[in-house]
C-alpha positions in Angstrom: 7.1 -11.2 7.0 8.4 -8.7 4.3 6.9 -5.9 6.3 8.8 -7.0 9.4 12.1 -6.7 7.5 11.3 -3.0 6.8 10.5 -2.3 10.4 13.2 -4.3 12.1 16.3 -3.1 10.3 19.9 -3.1 11.6 20.9 -0.3 13.8 17.6 1.5 14.4 13.9 0.7 14.6 11.6 2.0 11.9 7.9 2.7 12.0 4.9 3.4 9.7 2.7 6.4 10.6 -0.5 7.7 9.2 -0.8 11.5 8.8 -3.5 13.3 6.7 -4.5 10.1 4.8 -0.8 9.4 3.9 1.4 6.6 5.2 5.0 7.6 6.1 8.0 5.4 6.8 10.5 6.8 9.2 13.0 6.0 12.0 12.0 6.4 15.6 14.5 9.2 15.9 12.8 11.1 13.1 9.4 10.4 14.8 10.6 11.9 18.1 11.8 15.0 16.3 8.5 15.3 14.3 6.4 14.9 17.5 7.8 18.2 18.8 5.8 20.1 16.1 2.1 20.8 16.1 0.2 18.3 13.9 -1.7 21.0 12.0 1.5 22.7 11.0 3.4 19.5 10.1 3.3 18.9 6.3 5.4 15.8 5.9 8.0 13.6 7.7 10.0 10.5 6.6 9.3 8.8 3.3 5.8 8.7 2.0 4.9 5.1 1.1 1.4 5.7 -0.1 -1.9 7.2 0.5 -5.5 6.3 1.1 -8.0 7.3 -1.6 -11.4 8.8 -0.7 -12.9 5.3 -1.3 -10.5 3.8 1.3 -8.1 2.0 -1.1 -4.4 2.2 -0.5 -2.1 3.4 -3.3 1.6 3.0 -3.3 3.7 6.0 -4.4 6.9 5.9 -6.4 8.8 7.2 -3.3 8.7 3.7 -1.7 10.3 2.0 -4.8 13.8 1.8 -3.3 12.5 0.2 -0.1 10.2 -2.3 -1.9 12.8 -3.2 -4.5 15.1 -4.7 -1.8 12.5 -7.2 -0.6 10.6 -7.9 -3.8 9.6 -11.5 -4.3 8.8 -11.2 -8.0 11.0 -9.1 -10.4 10.9 -8.2 -14.1 13.9 -6.9 -16.1 13.2 -4.8 -19.2 15.4 -4.6 -22.2 17.0 -1.2 -23.1 14.7 -0.6 -26.1 11.6 -0.9 -24.0 12.9 0.9 -20.9 11.8 4.4 -22.0 8.5 3.1 -23.2 7.8 1.7 -19.7 8.9 5.0 -18.1 6.4 6.9 -20.3 3.6 4.7 -19.0 3.2 2.0 -21.6 3.0 -1.8 -21.0 5.9 -4.1 -21.3 5.5 -6.6 -24.2 7.1 -10.0 -24.6 9.7 -8.4 -27.0 10.8 -5.9 -24.3 11.0 -8.5 -21.5 14.6 -9.3 -20.6 14.1 -11.6 -17.7 11.4 -12.6 -15.1 11.8 -14.4 -11.8 10.8 -18.0 -11.8 7.3 -19.1 -10.7 5.8 -15.6 -11.0 2.1 -16.1 -10.9 -0.4 -14.2 -13.1 -1.6 -10.9 -11.5 1.3 -10.8 -9.0 2.9 -7.5 -7.9 6.3 -7.1 -9.5 9.1 -4.6 -9.4 10.4 -3.6 -12.8 14.2 -3.2 -13.3 16.3 -2.3 -16.2 19.0 -4.7 -17.4 21.6 -3.0 -15.1 19.5 -3.8 -12.0 18.2 -0.3 -11.4 14.6 -0.3 -10.2 12.3 1.7 -12.5 8.8 1.1 -11.1 6.3 -1.5 -10.0 3.2 -3.1 -11.5 1.2 -6.2 -12.0 2.2 -9.2 -14.1 -0.5 -9.9 -16.6 1.0 -13.3 -17.5 2.7 -16.0 -15.5 6.3 -17.0 -16.1 5.2 -20.1 -18.0 3.1 -18.0 -20.5 6.0 -15.6 -21.0 8.4 -18.4 -21.8 6.3 -19.6 -24.8 
């Protein structure tokens, strides 16, 4: 259902395409323009959402953050003193947690925002909302 919102947007239809083990998100107009090039010569088109690893797992890239942030079900807001720590790759502790959406289950995928509402990244909630509130 959330994926359908990405594809069926107002104005123009959008699609996902696989090219060289990478998944791209682009409009049908961009797709028509890209199809005029030879596949071997084409390096990239649209926005890269993620890629498949050699073992077949799919990994999201940071390029899709703005698209995912619009439709995220679970969100986490980080206080200003923990914002840079998160951006440097560290975990968010209870002290640095500003807000969290209600009923976030443990191990759910979340989008991380700063207190001004700017998306910073995404990750996995190691604790549920109830455990964070204690």
